[in-house]
DSSP file (Angstrom, degrees, kcal/mol; ACC not computed):
  #  RESIDUE AA STRUCTURE BP1 BP2  ACC     N-H-->O    O-->H-N    N-H-->O    O-->H-N    TCO  KAPPA ALPHA  PHI   PSI    X-CA   Y-CA   Z-CA
    1    1 A M              0   0    0      0, 0.0     2,-0.2     0, 0.0     0, 0.0   0.000 360.0 360.0 360.0 136.8  -91.8   34.0 -162.7
    2    2 A K        -     0   0    0      1,-0.1     2,-0.2     2,-0.0     0, 0.0  -0.431 360.0-122.6 -67.5 131.2  -92.2   37.8 -163.2
    3    3 A R        -     0   0    0     -2,-0.2     2,-0.6     1,-0.0    -1,-0.1  -0.522  18.8-145.5 -69.8 140.7  -93.2   39.0 -166.7
    4    4 A I        -     0   0    0     -2,-0.2    52,-3.2    50,-0.1    53,-0.4  -0.942  17.9-164.7-110.9 117.1  -90.8   41.4 -168.1
    5    5 A T     >  -     0   0    0     -2,-0.6     4,-1.7    50,-0.2     5,-0.1  -0.427  36.4-105.4 -96.0 170.6  -92.5   44.2 -170.4
    6    6 A R  H  > S+     0   0    0      1,-0.2     4,-1.7     2,-0.2     5,-0.1   0.811 123.1  55.4 -59.3 -32.6  -91.0   46.5 -172.8
    7    7 A E  H  > S+     0   0    0      2,-0.2     4,-2.1     1,-0.2    -1,-0.2   0.886 102.2  56.6 -72.8 -37.6  -91.5   49.3 -170.3
    8    8 A D  H  > S+     0   0    0      1,-0.2     4,-2.0     2,-0.2    -2,-0.2   0.899 110.6  44.1 -51.7 -47.7  -89.5   47.3 -167.7
    9    9 A V  H  X S+     0   0    0     -4,-1.7     4,-2.2     1,-0.2    -1,-0.2   0.848 111.3  52.2 -71.9 -34.4  -86.6   47.2 -170.1
   10   10 A E  H  X S+     0   0    0     -4,-1.7     4,-2.2     2,-0.2    -1,-0.2   0.833 107.7  52.7 -69.4 -37.5  -86.9   50.8 -171.1
   11   11 A N  H  X S+     0   0    0     -4,-2.1     4,-2.4     2,-0.2    -2,-0.2   0.889 109.8  49.8 -66.3 -42.8  -86.8   51.8 -167.3
   12   12 A L  H  X S+     0   0    0     -4,-2.0     4,-2.8     2,-0.2     5,-0.2   0.945 110.1  50.4 -59.8 -45.6  -83.6   49.8 -166.9
   13   13 A R  H  X S+     0   0    0     -4,-2.2     4,-2.3     1,-0.2    -2,-0.2   0.955 111.5  47.4 -60.5 -46.6  -82.1   51.5 -169.9
   14   14 A K  H  X S+     0   0    0     -4,-2.2     4,-3.0     1,-0.2    -1,-0.2   0.869 110.3  53.4 -63.0 -36.8  -83.0   54.9 -168.5
   15   15 A S  H  X S+     0   0    0     -4,-2.4     4,-1.4     2,-0.2    -1,-0.2   0.919 108.9  48.5 -66.1 -40.2  -81.6   53.9 -165.1
   16   16 A F  H  <>S+     0   0    0     -4,-2.8     5,-2.4     1,-0.2    -2,-0.2   0.896 113.4  48.3 -59.7 -42.3  -78.2   53.0 -166.8
   17   17 A E  H ><5S+     0   0    0     -4,-2.3     3,-1.6    -5,-0.2    -2,-0.2   0.919 108.0  52.3 -69.9 -41.2  -78.2   56.2 -168.6
   18   18 A S  H 3<5S+     0   0    0     -4,-3.0    -1,-0.2     1,-0.3    -2,-0.2   0.785 107.9  53.5 -63.5 -25.5  -79.0   58.4 -165.6
   19   19 A R  T 3<5S-     0   0    0     -4,-1.4    -1,-0.3    -5,-0.2    -2,-0.2   0.413 116.8-116.4 -86.0   1.7  -76.0   56.7 -163.8
   20   20 A G  T < 5 +     0   0    0     -3,-1.6     2,-0.2     1,-0.2    -3,-0.2   0.759  53.6 165.2  74.6  22.4  -73.8   57.6 -166.6
   21   21 A Y      < -     0   0    0     -5,-2.4    -1,-0.2    -6,-0.2     2,-0.2  -0.573  43.3-110.8 -71.9 132.3  -73.0   53.9 -167.7
   22   22 A G  E     -A   37   0A   0     15,-0.6    15,-2.5    -2,-0.2     2,-0.5  -0.468  25.3-143.9 -70.5 136.7  -71.4   54.1 -171.2
   23   23 A K  E     -A   36   0A   0     13,-0.2     2,-0.5    -2,-0.2    13,-0.2  -0.869  11.9-162.2-103.4 132.9  -73.3   52.8 -174.0
   24   24 A V  E     -A   35   0A   0     11,-3.7    11,-2.4    -2,-0.5     2,-0.5  -0.936  10.0-150.2-116.2 129.0  -71.5   51.1 -176.9
   25   25 A D  E     -A   34   0A   0     -2,-0.5     2,-0.3     9,-0.2     9,-0.2  -0.861  27.6-168.5 -91.2 126.7  -73.1   50.5 -180.4
   26   26 A A  E     -A   33   0A   0      7,-3.7     7,-1.9    -2,-0.5     2,-0.3  -0.842  27.2-170.0-118.7 153.0  -71.5   47.3 -181.8
   27   27 A D  E     +A   32   0A   0     -2,-0.3     2,-0.4     5,-0.2     5,-0.2  -0.844  30.0 154.6-138.1  99.8  -71.5   45.7 -185.1
   28   28 A V  E >   -A   31   0A   0      3,-2.2     3,-1.8    -2,-0.3    -2,-0.1  -0.983  65.5  -2.9-133.8 138.0  -70.0   42.0 -184.7
   29   29 A A  T 3  S-     0   0    0     -2,-0.4    -1,-0.1     1,-0.3     3,-0.1   0.787 130.0 -55.7  58.3  28.0  -70.5   39.0 -186.7
   30   30 A G  T 3  S+     0   0    0      1,-0.3     2,-0.4    -3,-0.1    -1,-0.3   0.711 112.8 117.1  74.3  19.0  -73.0   40.9 -189.0
   31   31 A R  E <   -A   28   0A   0     -3,-1.8    -3,-2.2     2,-0.0     2,-0.4  -0.976  53.4-151.1-119.8 140.2  -75.1   41.8 -186.0
   32   32 A K  E     +A   27   0A   0     -2,-0.4     2,-0.3    -5,-0.2    -5,-0.2  -0.917  36.5 140.2-107.0 127.4  -75.9   45.4 -184.9
   33   33 A F  E     -A   26   0A   0     -7,-1.9    -7,-3.7    -2,-0.4     2,-0.3  -0.954  38.4-131.6-158.3 168.5  -76.6   45.6 -181.1
   34   34 A S  E     +A   25   0A   0     -2,-0.3     2,-0.3    -9,-0.2    29,-0.3  -0.941  20.0 179.6-130.2 155.9  -75.8   47.9 -178.2
   35   35 A Y  E     -A   24   0A   0    -11,-2.4   -11,-3.7    -2,-0.3     2,-0.4  -0.980  22.0-126.1-147.5 161.6  -74.5   47.2 -174.7
   36   36 A Y  E     -Ab  23  64A   0     27,-2.8    29,-2.2    -2,-0.3     2,-0.6  -0.865  18.5-129.7-106.7 145.5  -73.7   49.2 -171.5
   37   37 A V  E     -Ab  22  65A   0    -15,-2.5   -15,-0.6    -2,-0.4    29,-0.2  -0.860  33.7-165.2 -94.1 120.4  -70.3   49.0 -169.6
   38   38 A L  E     - b   0  66A   0     27,-2.8    29,-2.7    -2,-0.6    30,-0.3  -0.806  24.5 -99.9-112.6 146.1  -71.1   48.5 -166.0
   39   39 A P    >   -     0   0    0      0, 0.0     3,-1.9     0, 0.0     4,-0.2  -0.422  26.7-133.2 -63.5 134.8  -69.0   48.8 -162.8
   40   40 A Q  G >  S+     0   0    0      1,-0.3     3,-1.8     2,-0.2     6,-0.2   0.742 101.2  72.6 -56.5 -26.3  -67.7   45.5 -161.6
   41   41 A D  G >  S+     0   0    0      1,-0.3     3,-0.7     2,-0.1    -1,-0.3   0.609  76.7  77.2 -73.6  -5.0  -68.8   46.4 -158.1
   42   42 A L  G <  S+     0   0    0     -3,-1.9    -1,-0.3     1,-0.3    -2,-0.2   0.729 117.2  15.7 -70.0 -18.9  -72.4   45.9 -159.2
   43   43 A N  G X  S+     0   0    0     -3,-1.8     3,-1.4    -4,-0.2    -1,-0.3  -0.533  74.7 168.2-151.2  72.8  -71.7   42.2 -158.9
   44   44 A S  T <  S+     0   0    0     -3,-0.7    -3,-0.1     1,-0.3    -2,-0.1   0.740  73.8  61.8 -59.7 -25.0  -68.5   41.8 -156.9
   45   45 A K  T 3  S+     0   0    0      1,-0.2    -1,-0.3    -4,-0.1    -4,-0.1   0.614 102.7  52.6 -83.3  -8.4  -68.9   38.1 -156.4
   46   46 A L  S X  S-     0   0    0     -3,-1.4     3,-0.9    -6,-0.2    -1,-0.2  -0.748  80.0-149.9-129.4  86.7  -68.9   37.4 -160.1
   47   47 A P  T 3  S+     0   0    0      0, 0.0    79,-0.1     0, 0.0    78,-0.1  -0.195  80.2  12.1 -55.3 140.4  -65.9   38.8 -161.9
   48   48 A D  T 3  S+     0   0    0      1,-0.1    74,-0.0    17,-0.0    -8,-0.0   0.795  91.6 179.3  67.2  31.9  -66.3   39.7 -165.6
   49   49 A F    <   -     0   0    0     -3,-0.9    17,-2.4    -6,-0.2     2,-0.3  -0.138  16.8-163.7 -65.5 160.9  -70.2   39.5 -165.3
   50   50 A A  E     -C   65   0A   0     15,-0.2     2,-0.3    27,-0.0    15,-0.2  -0.968   8.2-172.0-135.0 154.3  -72.6   40.1 -168.1
   51   51 A M  E     -C   64   0A   0     13,-3.0    13,-2.6    -2,-0.3     2,-0.3  -0.952   6.4-171.9-141.3 164.9  -76.3   40.8 -167.7
   52   52 A R  E     -C   63   0A   0     -2,-0.3     2,-0.4    11,-0.2    11,-0.2  -0.993  12.5-161.7-154.2 153.3  -79.3   41.1 -169.9
   53   53 A C  E     +C   62   0A   0      9,-2.4     9,-2.0    -2,-0.3     2,-0.4  -0.966  19.6 179.0-139.5 119.9  -82.9   42.1 -169.5
   54   54 A T  E     -C   61   0A   0     -2,-0.4     7,-0.2     7,-0.2   -50,-0.1  -0.980  29.4-116.9-129.0 133.1  -85.2   41.0 -172.4
   55   55 A S    >   -     0   0    0      5,-2.6     3,-2.7    -2,-0.4   -50,-0.2  -0.443  28.3-114.8 -69.1 146.7  -88.9   41.6 -172.7
   56   56 A D  T 3  S+     0   0    0    -52,-3.2    -1,-0.1     1,-0.3   -51,-0.1   0.795 117.6  51.8 -51.7 -33.4  -91.0   38.6 -172.8
   57   57 A D  T 3  S-     0   0    0    -53,-0.4    -1,-0.3     1,-0.0   -52,-0.1   0.533 109.5-123.3 -78.2  -9.0  -92.1   39.5 -176.4
   58   58 A G  S <  S+     0   0    0     -3,-2.7    -2,-0.1     2,-0.2    -1,-0.0   0.496  80.5 116.8  83.6   1.8  -88.5   39.8 -177.5
   59   59 A S  S    S+     0   0    0      1,-0.1     2,-0.3    -5,-0.0    -3,-0.1   0.618  72.8  32.9 -87.9  -9.8  -89.1   43.4 -178.7
   60   60 A A        +     0   0    0     -5,-0.2    -5,-2.6     2,-0.0     2,-0.3  -0.990  62.5 173.3-143.3 149.6  -86.8   45.1 -176.3
   61   61 A Y  E     - C   0  54A   0     -2,-0.3     2,-0.4    -7,-0.2    -7,-0.2  -0.989  17.1-163.1-151.2 151.8  -83.4   44.3 -174.6
   62   62 A V  E     - C   0  53A   0     -9,-2.0    -9,-2.4    -2,-0.3     2,-0.4  -0.985  15.0-171.2-132.1 128.9  -80.7   45.8 -172.5
   63   63 A I  E     - C   0  52A   0     -2,-0.4   -27,-2.8   -29,-0.3     2,-0.3  -0.963   3.2-173.8-123.2 138.5  -77.2   44.1 -172.3
   64   64 A G  E     -bC  36  51A   0    -13,-2.6   -13,-3.0    -2,-0.4     2,-0.3  -0.979   5.5-164.7-132.7 149.4  -74.4   45.1 -169.8
   65   65 A V  E     -bC  37  50A   0    -29,-2.2   -27,-2.8    -2,-0.3   -15,-0.2  -0.984  30.6 -99.0-132.3 143.4  -71.0   43.9 -169.5
   66   66 A S  E >   -b   38   0A   0    -17,-2.4     3,-1.4    -2,-0.3     8,-0.0  -0.265  17.8-136.1 -66.9 139.5  -68.5   44.4 -166.6
   67   67 A D  T 3  S+     0   0    0    -29,-2.7    -1,-0.1     1,-0.2     4,-0.1   0.550  99.1  76.9 -68.6  -8.0  -65.9   47.2 -166.8
   68   68 A S  T 3  S+     0   0    0    -30,-0.3    -1,-0.2   -19,-0.1     3,-0.1   0.740  76.8  90.3 -73.1 -23.6  -63.3   44.5 -165.5
   69   69 A L  S <  S-     0   0    0     -3,-1.4     5,-0.1   -20,-0.1     2,-0.1  -0.415  95.0-100.0 -71.4 147.5  -63.2   42.9 -168.9
   70   70 A P    >>  -     0   0    0      0, 0.0     3,-1.6     0, 0.0     4,-1.4  -0.406  34.1-116.8 -60.3 146.1  -60.6   44.2 -171.3
   71   71 A E  T 34 S+     0   0    0      1,-0.3     3,-0.2     2,-0.2    -2,-0.1   0.849 113.9  57.3 -56.4 -35.6  -62.2   46.7 -173.7
   72   72 A S  T 34 S+     0   0    0      1,-0.2    -1,-0.3     2,-0.1     4,-0.2   0.686 106.6  49.7 -73.9 -13.4  -61.4   44.4 -176.7
   73   73 A Y  T X> S+     0   0    0     -3,-1.6     4,-1.6     1,-0.1     3,-1.1   0.771  90.1  81.4 -89.7 -27.1  -63.3   41.5 -175.1
   74   74 A R  H 3X S+     0   0    0     -4,-1.4     4,-2.8     1,-0.3     3,-0.3   0.855  86.4  53.6 -47.9 -51.9  -66.5   43.4 -174.3
   75   75 A P  H 3> S+     0   0    0      0, 0.0     4,-1.9     0, 0.0    -1,-0.3   0.813 109.3  49.0 -59.8 -30.0  -68.2   43.3 -177.7
   76   76 A Y  H <> S+     0   0    0     -3,-1.1     4,-1.9    -4,-0.2    -2,-0.2   0.823 110.6  49.3 -79.2 -36.0  -67.9   39.5 -177.9
   77   77 A V  H  X S+     0   0    0     -4,-1.6     4,-1.6    -3,-0.3    -1,-0.2   0.908 114.1  46.6 -71.0 -43.4  -69.3   38.9 -174.4
   78   78 A A  H  X S+     0   0    0     -4,-2.8     4,-2.3    -5,-0.2    -2,-0.2   0.882 107.9  58.3 -69.8 -33.6  -72.2   41.2 -175.2
   79   79 A L  H  X S+     0   0    0     -4,-1.9     4,-3.3    -5,-0.3     5,-0.3   0.943 101.6  54.7 -49.0 -48.6  -72.6   39.3 -178.5
   80   80 A H  H  X S+     0   0    0     -4,-1.9     4,-3.2     1,-0.2     5,-0.3   0.949 110.4  45.0 -54.1 -53.2  -73.0   36.2 -176.6
   81   81 A E  H  X>S+     0   0    0     -4,-1.6     4,-1.7     1,-0.2     5,-0.5   0.817 112.0  51.7 -66.8 -28.5  -75.9   37.7 -174.6
   82   82 A F  I  X>S+     0   0    0     -4,-2.3     4,-2.1     3,-0.2     5,-1.8   0.956 115.3  41.7 -70.6 -49.5  -77.5   39.2 -177.7
   83   83 A V  I  <>S+     0   0    0     -4,-3.3     5,-2.5     3,-0.2     6,-0.3   0.926 116.7  47.9 -62.3 -46.5  -77.4   35.9 -179.6
   84   84 A E  I  <>S+     0   0    0     -4,-3.2     5,-1.7    -5,-0.3     8,-0.2   0.929 128.3  18.9 -64.2 -44.3  -78.5   33.8 -176.7
   85   85 A F  I  <5S+     0   0    0     -4,-1.7     5,-0.4    -5,-0.3    -2,-0.2   0.818 130.8  35.2-103.5 -33.2  -81.4   35.8 -175.5
   86   86 A V  I  <<S+     0   0    0     -4,-2.1    -3,-0.2    -5,-0.5    -4,-0.1   0.912 128.8  29.6 -85.5 -49.5  -82.5   38.1 -178.4
   87   87 A E  I   <S+     0   0    0     -5,-1.8    -3,-0.2     2,-0.1    -4,-0.2   0.951 135.3  24.4 -75.6 -51.2  -81.9   35.9 -181.4
   88   88 A I  I   <S-     0   0    0     -5,-2.5    -3,-0.2    -6,-0.2    -4,-0.2   0.946 104.9-119.4 -83.3 -56.0  -82.4   32.4 -179.9
   89   89 A G    > < -     0   0    0     -5,-1.7     3,-1.1    -6,-0.3    -3,-0.1  -0.144  13.9-102.0 117.6 144.0  -84.7   33.0 -176.9
   90   90 A A  T 3  S+     0   0    0     -5,-0.4    -1,-0.1     1,-0.2    -5,-0.1   0.679 117.6  51.4 -69.4 -22.1  -84.4   32.4 -173.1
   91   91 A Q  T 3  S+     0   0    0     -6,-0.1    -1,-0.2    -3,-0.1    -2,-0.1   0.363  82.7 106.7-100.7   8.1  -86.5   29.2 -173.2
   92   92 A V  S X  S-     0   0    0     -3,-1.1     3,-1.3    -8,-0.2    -3,-0.1  -0.758  70.9-125.5 -91.2 119.6  -84.6   27.4 -175.9
   93   93 A P  T 3  S+     0   0    0      0, 0.0    -2,-0.1     0, 0.0    52,-0.0  -0.360  94.0  23.6 -55.7 139.1  -82.5   24.5 -174.8
   94   94 A G  T 3> S+     0   0    0     -2,-0.1     4,-2.3     3,-0.0     5,-0.2   0.482  83.3 129.3  84.4   2.4  -78.8   24.6 -175.9
   95   95 A R  H <>  +     0   0    0     -3,-1.3     4,-2.8     1,-0.2     5,-0.2   0.894  67.2  50.0 -51.2 -48.1  -79.0   28.4 -176.3
   96   96 A C  H  > S+     0   0    0      1,-0.2     4,-2.1     2,-0.2    -1,-0.2   0.890 111.8  46.3 -68.2 -36.0  -76.0   29.2 -174.3
   97   97 A A  H  > S+     0   0    0      2,-0.2     4,-2.2     1,-0.2    -1,-0.2   0.891 112.3  51.1 -77.1 -36.5  -73.7   26.8 -176.0
   98   98 A R  H  X S+     0   0    0     -4,-2.3     4,-1.9     1,-0.2    -2,-0.2   0.902 111.3  49.3 -68.9 -34.9  -74.9   27.9 -179.5
   99   99 A A  H  X S+     0   0    0     -4,-2.8     4,-2.7    -5,-0.2    -2,-0.2   0.895 109.5  51.7 -61.4 -38.6  -74.2   31.5 -178.4
  100  100 A L  H  X S+     0   0    0     -4,-2.1     4,-3.0     2,-0.2     5,-0.3   0.921 105.3  55.0 -63.7 -41.2  -70.8   30.6 -177.3
  101  101 A E  H  X S+     0   0    0     -4,-2.2     4,-2.2     1,-0.2    -1,-0.2   0.957 111.6  43.6 -58.1 -49.3  -70.1   29.0 -180.6
  102  102 A V  H  X S+     0   0    0     -4,-1.9     4,-0.7     2,-0.2    -1,-0.2   0.911 114.6  52.8 -61.4 -41.2  -71.0   32.3 -182.4
  103  103 A E  H >X S+     0   0    0     -4,-2.7     3,-0.9     2,-0.2     4,-0.6   0.936 110.3  43.8 -55.6 -53.9  -69.0   34.2 -179.8
  104  104 A L  H >< S+     0   0    0     -4,-3.0     3,-0.7     1,-0.3    -2,-0.2   0.846 111.3  54.5 -67.8 -40.0  -65.8   32.2 -180.2
  105  105 A N  H 3< S+     0   0    0     -4,-2.2    -1,-0.3    -5,-0.3    -2,-0.2   0.663 108.6  52.1 -66.8 -18.9  -66.0   32.2 -184.0
  106  106 A S  H << S+     0   0    0     -3,-0.9    -1,-0.2    -4,-0.7    -2,-0.2   0.569  85.0  97.8 -94.9 -13.7  -66.2   36.0 -183.9
  107  107 A V  S << S-     0   0    0     -3,-0.7     5,-0.1    -4,-0.6   -34,-0.1  -0.585  86.7-104.1 -81.9 131.5  -63.3   36.6 -181.7
  108  108 A P    >>  -     0   0    0      0, 0.0     3,-1.9     0, 0.0     4,-0.7  -0.238  26.6-121.1 -57.4 142.6  -60.1   37.6 -183.7
  109  109 A E  H >> S+     0   0    0      1,-0.3     3,-1.2     2,-0.2     4,-0.6   0.869 107.9  64.1 -56.3 -42.8  -57.6   34.7 -184.0
  110  110 A E  H 34 S+     0   0    0      1,-0.3    -1,-0.3     2,-0.1     4,-0.2   0.707 117.2  24.3 -59.8 -22.9  -54.8   36.9 -182.2
  111  111 A I  H <> S+     0   0    0     -3,-1.9     4,-2.5     2,-0.1    -1,-0.3   0.296  95.1 101.3-126.3   8.2  -56.7   37.1 -178.9
  112  112 A R  H <X S+     0   0    0     -3,-1.2     4,-2.5    -4,-0.7     5,-0.2   0.878  81.7  47.7 -68.0 -37.8  -58.9   34.0 -179.2
  113  113 A K  H  X S+     0   0    0     -4,-0.6     4,-2.3     2,-0.2     5,-0.2   0.972 116.6  42.0 -69.6 -49.4  -56.9   31.8 -176.9
  114  114 A S  H  > S+     0   0    0      1,-0.2     4,-2.3     2,-0.2    -2,-0.2   0.895 115.2  52.6 -60.8 -38.1  -56.6   34.4 -174.1
  115  115 A Y  H  X S+     0   0    0     -4,-2.5     4,-2.6     1,-0.2    -1,-0.2   0.939 108.9  47.8 -58.2 -50.5  -60.2   35.3 -174.6
  116  116 A A  H  X S+     0   0    0     -4,-2.5     4,-2.2     2,-0.2    -2,-0.2   0.828 110.0  54.0 -63.4 -34.7  -61.4   31.7 -174.3
  117  117 A E  H  X S+     0   0    0     -4,-2.3     4,-2.7     2,-0.2    -1,-0.2   0.948 110.8  46.3 -63.8 -48.3  -59.3   31.2 -171.1
  118  118 A R  H  X S+     0   0    0     -4,-2.3     4,-2.0    -5,-0.2    -2,-0.2   0.918 112.5  48.4 -64.1 -37.7  -60.8   34.2 -169.5
  119  119 A R  H  X S+     0   0    0     -4,-2.6     4,-3.0     2,-0.2    -1,-0.2   0.867 109.0  55.2 -65.6 -35.3  -64.3   33.1 -170.6
  120  120 A R  H  X S+     0   0    0     -4,-2.2     4,-2.2     2,-0.2    -2,-0.2   0.921 108.3  48.4 -58.1 -48.4  -63.6   29.6 -169.2
  121  121 A D  H  X S+     0   0    0     -4,-2.7     4,-2.0     2,-0.2    -1,-0.2   0.858 110.0  51.7 -66.4 -36.3  -62.7   31.2 -165.9
  122  122 A F  H  X S+     0   0    0     -4,-2.0     4,-3.1    -5,-0.2    -2,-0.2   0.966 110.7  48.9 -63.5 -50.6  -65.9   33.3 -165.9
  123  123 A F  H  X S+     0   0    0     -4,-3.0     4,-2.8     1,-0.2     5,-0.2   0.866 108.3  52.6 -57.9 -36.4  -68.0   30.1 -166.6
  124  124 A K  H  X S+     0   0    0     -4,-2.2     4,-2.2     2,-0.2    -1,-0.2   0.935 113.0  45.1 -63.4 -43.5  -66.3   28.3 -163.7
  125  125 A N  H  X S+     0   0    0     -4,-2.0     4,-3.6     2,-0.2    -2,-0.2   0.935 112.5  52.4 -61.2 -46.4  -67.2   31.2 -161.4
  126  126 A L  H  X S+     0   0    0     -4,-3.1     4,-2.6     2,-0.2     5,-0.3   0.918 110.6  46.1 -61.9 -47.3  -70.7   31.3 -162.8
  127  127 A V  H  X S+     0   0    0     -4,-2.8     4,-2.8     2,-0.2     5,-0.2   0.967 117.2  44.7 -58.8 -53.3  -71.3   27.5 -162.2
  128  128 A N  H  X S+     0   0    0     -4,-2.2     4,-2.5    -5,-0.2     5,-0.2   0.929 112.3  52.1 -63.6 -46.1  -69.9   27.8 -158.7
  129  129 A Y  H  X S+     0   0    0     -4,-3.6     4,-2.3     1,-0.2    -1,-0.2   0.948 114.5  41.5 -49.9 -56.1  -71.9   31.1 -157.9
  130  130 A Y  H  X S+     0   0    0     -4,-2.6     4,-2.8     2,-0.2     5,-0.2   0.876 111.8  55.9 -67.7 -40.8  -75.2   29.6 -159.0
  131  131 A E  H  X S+     0   0    0     -4,-2.8     4,-3.2    -5,-0.3    -1,-0.2   0.950 111.3  45.0 -47.7 -52.8  -74.4   26.2 -157.2
  132  132 A N  H  X S+     0   0    0     -4,-2.5     4,-2.9    -5,-0.2     6,-0.3   0.924 111.4  51.3 -64.4 -44.3  -73.9   28.0 -154.1
  133  133 A E  H  X>S+     0   0    0     -4,-2.3     5,-1.8    -5,-0.2     6,-0.9   0.899 113.2  46.5 -63.6 -38.3  -77.0   30.2 -154.5
  134  134 A I  H ><5S+     0   0    0     -4,-2.8     3,-1.0     2,-0.2    -2,-0.2   0.941 112.2  50.5 -65.8 -46.9  -79.1   27.1 -155.1
  135  135 A K  H 3<5S+     0   0    0     -4,-3.2    -2,-0.2     1,-0.2    -1,-0.2   0.900 114.4  43.2 -59.2 -40.6  -77.6   25.3 -152.2
  136  136 A D  H 3<5S-     0   0    0     -4,-2.9    -1,-0.2    -5,-0.2    -2,-0.2   0.490 105.5-127.9 -82.0  -4.6  -78.2   28.3 -149.8
  137  137 A G  T <<5S+     0   0    0     -3,-1.0    -3,-0.2    -4,-0.5    -4,-0.1   0.739  72.0 124.9  68.9  18.6  -81.7   28.8 -151.2
  138  138 A K      < +     0   0    0     -5,-1.8     2,-0.4    -6,-0.3    -4,-0.2   0.770  65.7  28.9 -89.0 -25.5  -80.9   32.5 -151.8
  139  139 A R  S    S-     0   0    0     -6,-0.9     2,-1.2    -9,-0.1    -1,-0.2  -0.985  70.8-123.7-148.3 138.7  -81.7   32.9 -155.5
  140  140 A A        +     0   0    0     -2,-0.4     2,-0.4    -3,-0.1    -6,-0.1  -0.651  45.6 145.2 -81.7 101.6  -84.0   31.3 -158.1
  141  141 A V        -     0   0    0     -2,-1.2    -2,-0.1   -11,-0.1     2,-0.1  -0.996  47.1-119.9-127.8 136.9  -82.0   29.9 -161.1
  142  142 A S     >  -     0   0    0     -2,-0.4     4,-1.8     1,-0.1     5,-0.1  -0.338  12.9-122.4 -74.5 157.6  -83.3   26.8 -162.7
  143  143 A E  H  > S+     0   0    0      1,-0.2     4,-2.4     2,-0.2     5,-0.2   0.824 116.0  60.2 -64.4 -32.9  -81.4   23.5 -162.9
  144  144 A A  H  > S+     0   0    0      2,-0.2     4,-1.9     1,-0.2    -1,-0.2   0.934 104.8  46.4 -64.2 -46.2  -81.9   23.9 -166.6
  145  145 A D  H  > S+     0   0    0      1,-0.2     4,-2.0     2,-0.2    -1,-0.2   0.865 111.5  51.8 -64.2 -32.5  -80.0   27.3 -166.7
  146  146 A L  H  X S+     0   0    0     -4,-1.8     4,-2.1     2,-0.2    -2,-0.2   0.905 107.2  53.0 -67.7 -39.9  -77.3   25.8 -164.5
  147  147 A A  H  X S+     0   0    0     -4,-2.4     4,-2.8     1,-0.2    -2,-0.2   0.892 107.2  53.3 -62.2 -39.7  -77.0   22.8 -167.0
  148  148 A E  H  X S+     0   0    0     -4,-1.9     4,-1.7     1,-0.2    -2,-0.2   0.936 109.8  46.7 -61.5 -45.2  -76.6   25.4 -169.8
  149  149 A F  H  X S+     0   0    0     -4,-2.0     4,-2.2     1,-0.2    -1,-0.2   0.872 111.7  51.4 -63.9 -36.3  -73.7   27.1 -168.0
  150  150 A K  H  X S+     0   0    0     -4,-2.1     4,-2.2     2,-0.2    -1,-0.2   0.893 109.0  51.7 -65.0 -43.2  -72.1   23.7 -167.3
  151  151 A R  H  X S+     0   0    0     -4,-2.8     4,-1.9     2,-0.2    -2,-0.2   0.875 111.0  46.9 -61.2 -36.5  -72.4   22.9 -171.0
  152  152 A S  H  X S+     0   0    0     -4,-1.7     4,-2.4     2,-0.2    -2,-0.2   0.896 109.4  54.0 -74.4 -41.0  -70.7   26.1 -172.0
  153  153 A L  H  X S+     0   0    0     -4,-2.2     4,-2.9     2,-0.2    -2,-0.2   0.922 108.9  49.6 -55.5 -47.3  -67.9   25.5 -169.4
  154  154 A E  H  X S+     0   0    0     -4,-2.2     4,-2.5     1,-0.2     5,-0.3   0.935 110.2  50.6 -60.8 -48.4  -67.2   22.0 -170.9
  155  155 A M  H  X S+     0   0    0     -4,-1.9     4,-2.3     1,-0.2    -1,-0.2   0.914 111.1  48.2 -56.5 -43.8  -67.0   23.6 -174.4
  156  156 A L  H  X S+     0   0    0     -4,-2.4     4,-2.8     2,-0.2     5,-0.3   0.908 109.0  53.8 -65.8 -44.3  -64.6   26.2 -173.2
  157  157 A E  H  X S+     0   0    0     -4,-2.9     4,-3.0     1,-0.2    -2,-0.2   0.932 111.1  44.0 -51.5 -51.5  -62.5   23.6 -171.5
  158  158 A K  H  X S+     0   0    0     -4,-2.5     4,-2.2     2,-0.2    -2,-0.2   0.871 114.3  52.3 -64.9 -39.0  -62.1   21.5 -174.6
  159  159 A F  H  X S+     0   0    0     -4,-2.3     4,-2.0    -5,-0.3    -2,-0.2   0.911 113.1  42.0 -67.2 -41.2  -61.5   24.7 -176.7
  160  160 A V  H  X S+     0   0    0     -4,-2.8     4,-1.6     2,-0.2    -2,-0.2   0.920 113.0  53.9 -74.6 -41.2  -58.7   25.9 -174.4
  161  161 A S  H  < S+     0   0    0     -4,-3.0     4,-0.4    -5,-0.3    -2,-0.2   0.887 111.3  46.3 -59.3 -35.6  -57.2   22.4 -174.1
  162  162 A K  H >< S+     0   0    0     -4,-2.2     3,-1.4     1,-0.2    -1,-0.2   0.907 110.5  53.5 -65.0 -41.9  -57.1   22.2 -177.9
  163  163 A A  H 3< S+     0   0    0     -4,-2.0    -1,-0.2     1,-0.3    -2,-0.2   0.749 106.3  52.1 -64.9 -26.7  -55.6   25.6 -178.2
  164  164 A C  T 3<        0   0    0     -4,-1.6    -1,-0.3     1,-0.2    -2,-0.2   0.539 360.0 360.0 -87.6 -10.0  -52.9   24.7 -175.8
  165  165 A D    <         0   0    0     -3,-1.4    -1,-0.2    -4,-0.4    -2,-0.2   0.523 360.0 360.0 -77.5 360.0  -51.8   21.6 -177.7
């Protein structure tokens, strides 16, 4: 696996800025972080995508969220990436589900149900996307990462089911 340096992260940040992608400074759930709003066409096969690049030593990060997401949802999706990869760490089992818990608890009650439905749909697409990539041998994503996504999908399905009761 390629090592990601602080310089790699800064180069990506500069690339986003030179392309004019909007940077947002957020303060959510007592956490201050920033993220970029990226065009959905950067990843047309994965609606509502989010991405992150974190240096191996954890000292630098870049987070991006798709412009297809409603503006009110974006900070919470970015929060998920921040918690999962900056606070918890990319190699920690259960990180995605823990980040999802923080994320859902941070979403205002009045949009939580619709937000959770949209995130459930995203995770369904994410699981299918990576299952197909693995099957086709196109992309290296670990089985452990896929299991993380599936666990979060299960959590969201239960959450949405409860919200509909």
